[in-house]
N, C-alpha and C positions, 0 to 999 in steps of 0.2 A: 428269589432263588432258584437255580437251576433245574431244569427237571430231569429226574432219573431217567437213562435209555438205557435197553435192552435189547438184545436180540438173539437169533435162536441159531443154538447150537446143535447143529444134524450130528455131530457124535454123540452127544448126550442125551440127544433130543428132547433138549430143555433150554428154556430160556434164560440164558446168563445174562449178570449185569454186564453192563458195557465200563471201562474202563480207560481214561483217555492216560495216552504217553505224556510226556514232558514234550516233545515234541509237537504231539498235537497242540496242547496247548501256546506253546510259545509260537506256533504257526497260525493260530488263531489270536493271542495276542498284537502279533506283528500286524495281520489284518487289520484287525481294530484301531490301530494306530495311524496303519496307512490310510484308511478310510477317514479316521477323524482328521487325519493331517490334511488330505485333499479337500473335503468339507469346510477346514480352517481356511485354507489358500483359498478358496472359492467363495467364500464368507468374505475373506480379504479383501479379492479381487472386487468384489459385488460393493464393499462396503469403499473402495478407495473410488470407485469409478460415481459412484453417487453421494459420499459424504465428504467433506475435505478434513484433512487431520488440523491440528489447532496449531502448527507452522506454519499449514499453505494459509489457512484462513487469515494467518496474520501477513503474509506475502502477499496474499491477493487486498488486501484493507489499504495496507501500502501502494500498491501498483493504482489502484483507485484513485489515492490520495493525488499519487505521483500526476497520473492524466489529469486531476483535475488540475491541480497545479499548472500544467502543459496547456490547457485548456485556457486557465486566465493570463499564462502569460502570452500567449496566442493573440488573445482579447486585446491586451496592452499594449502589445504589438502594432496589430490592426490599427488600434485610435492611434497611436504618436504615428503610425504611416501616414493616417490623413491628416491629424493636423501640420506633418510635416509637408503635405501636398499642399494644404490654404497656405503655409508661410511661403509655398514656392509659389505658388499663385499671385499671390500678391507683392511679392518680391518683382515675377517678370512682370507683371501688369499694371501697377503700382508705384511702386519707388523707384523703380529703373524708366518709367517714364516721365518718371516728376526730373530725374536728372538726367533724362535724355540720351541714356545708354542701352544700349541691346539687351535683352534676357538672355540668360544662359541659356542653350542649348541644351534640348532634351537629352542628346546621345551623350553629353556631358552629367549630368545630373544623375542618369541612370547606368554609367557608365558600370559594365563586370570586372571584376579580377580575378585570376588565377583561372580554372580551367575543371574538368575532371578529379583532378587530385586534392582538390581544395581540404575536402573533408575523406580523405585516404587514411589517417589515425581513427577516425568514427567508423570505418569499413571494415577495419582491421581486427577491430576487437569483435565484431560479432554480436554486436546487440540487438535483443530481438524487438527493438523500439526503434533500430537505428532511421528510418524514415523521418519519423516523427521530429528525432531529435536534429538532422540535416536540413528537413524542412524549416525548424523554429530557429535555428544556425544561421541557414542562411537566409531570413527576414534581418534575424537582429544585425549580420554584417551588410546587408544591402543598406538598411537604415543605418549604422552608422557612415557608412559611405557618403548618404545622402547628406547626413547631417552636417559631415564636414566640407562639403560642397556649399552647402547653405552658409557654414559660419563665415567659411573664405569668401561667400558672397556678402553677407553683412556688413565684413570688413570694408570692402570693396566701396560699400554704400556709405557707412561710414567716414571713408576718406574723402565722400562725391560730397558729402553732405558738408564736411567741412571747405570743399574748393567751393563747394557752392554758396556759402556764407559769405566766403572769402572774394568771388565772382560778382555778388550781386553787389555786396560794396566796392569793388571795383570800376561798375560801368560809371560812367558818364552820365548821370540821370539826371545833373539837375543844370539853370541857368547860371553861367559863369559871373552876373553878378544880381543883385537884387533888383527883380523887377514887379511889384506886386501888382501895377496899375496896369502891366501887358503892354505897355506904351513905349520900351525900350528896343524891340526888336524893329533895324533900322533898314536890316535887308538880309534877305533870305538866300539860300541857297543855291544854285543853279546859274544859269546863263542870264547875265546881267549886266548893263553900262558902264564901265569900267570909267572912274571919275577922271582918270587925267587922262587916260587914251583917248575915251571919247569912243569905245568901237566895244561892243557884244562879248564877252569874253565868260568864262567859266568861272565862278565865283565859289569856292571849293569851301565856305564857312558861311558862316552869320554874321552880322555885326549888332551890336549894341553899343546904341548911344547914351553915352552919359557925360556930366562933367567933369574935366580934370580931376583927378584925385580918387576918384569913386573906389569902393574895396572891389576887387577879384575875388574871387575864392575858386578853389578846386573843385571840380565837378566829380571826382571819383577819389578814391584811394588808391596811393600809387607812389612812385618815388621820381623824382624831379629829374628828369632825363639832360636838359640842357638850359643855361641862360644866359641869351647870347643879346649883342646889343650891333645891329649896322645901321648904315647910316641912309640907305632905300631898304623897298620892301618890305619887312615885318617890323623895323623897328626894333627896339625893346620888346624880346619876347620869349616866352616860358616853352619846353613839352614836359610832359609828365608822363612818364609810363606806366598804364594801370595794369600790364599786363592782359592776359588772354587774350590780346592782338590788340589791343586800345590803346592808344597815343593822343593825348590833347596836343593842341597848340594854342594859347594866349598869344594876341601882335597887338604892336601901337602903345604898349604902356607904357606909364611913367616913372613908375617906380617898383623895384623889385622887393619881395618880400621874404623870398628863400633862398637857397642856395643848392646846387647841383648836387645831386645823391642825396638829397633831403627827403624823408618821408615825410607823404601828408596825406592827409586823411579827405575826405567828403566835406566841405564847408569851410576848410582853413585858407585864411590870407592869404594870397601868394603875391600877390603887389597891387599896384593901383594903376586906373583908368589915364591913358596918356594919348599923344597925337604925333609920333615919332615914327620914322620911315616913309614910307610911302601912304601918305594919311593927310585926309580933306578935311578933317575933324576929330574931336576926341570921341575915342569911341573904343573897343577891343573888337579885335577881330577874333572869331571864335573858329577854333577847325575839330574836328574828329576824324583819327584814321582807325578803321578796322582790317587787321590784317595787310596795313599798309595800301588800302585804297581808301579815298577819301568816301566818308557818307554825310548824308545830311541829319548834321546834329540836334535840328529841332525833334528828328523820330525817335530822342531818349529824352526830353524833356519829360518824363514820364513821373518822376519822383515828387518835383514840388508844385504839381499841376493836376486843377482837378477836370475831369473829361469836359467840362464846358470851356474852362481856360486854356486848355490845351489845342482843343478846336478852333478860337480863337489867335493862338498862335500861330497856327497851321494856315491858316487866312492870309494873316500880317506877312510869314513869309513866302506865300503862294505868288505875294503881288510884283511884279517885275521892274522895279524902280532901278536906281542907279546905285552900286555900293557906295559904302566911305573909303574904301581902300582899293 
């Protein structure tokens, strides 16, 4: 209840009761309302500074979740990057070493694309978490690019593996005739006394003595390049192209068991031992050419010999005796 106010009226020399006008009442009401409004605004500002609205709480919780998901994704990308680095290391230092090929240069593996405008669309949106998004997107693109390079590398390795299998099957890696007792190698590769000319001459292959009609086998996979008969020199002889720069020649044969253009596998029968051409006794003169150059065939007898047998063959082949052709 409001207090009653009085004032002294000098004209009447009395205390008169104070009567408020409507205007005073209105001003007082407006003053009260203004003060209340100011106080309410102040309280609202203070509340907003120190307390979140329900909508803000929801948005903040969503932001926390999104940031957590981002951190988890970034961690997964880092783990994948490490896994990819391990694959790259095995690729360069194991697989490519096995297949005797050069490792992929690091500048190719880590080559960048685009430039500063790569993330122009993201930057134009003015996102608050722009740097986080660009950082993660950049890592993902780098990872995708390196994965593509690694995928291409594995395709190359798969092709090399297939070629390597074919390569090992094509190498002339066995003796052309059965030689279990290791006593058929009559003359080795190198300078030898020619049986007819009686002078030292380069012997471009090795001679295996054997009875006429003894089977002769292909020493590696390949295609019969030629089947020829001449009256001197090699006599009846066969050449097989094994690919990868390897060619083998089998001379002084008695019979042919294959034809020109025929595909053969290592161990296939291709003919029999004879005494044709410039030969002094039944035998097979066997040669290997690698990239059109004669090589010592003994160095390739690793498929059907154990280490001790191989040493024994090397000993026989090193003796400088007379060749049979």
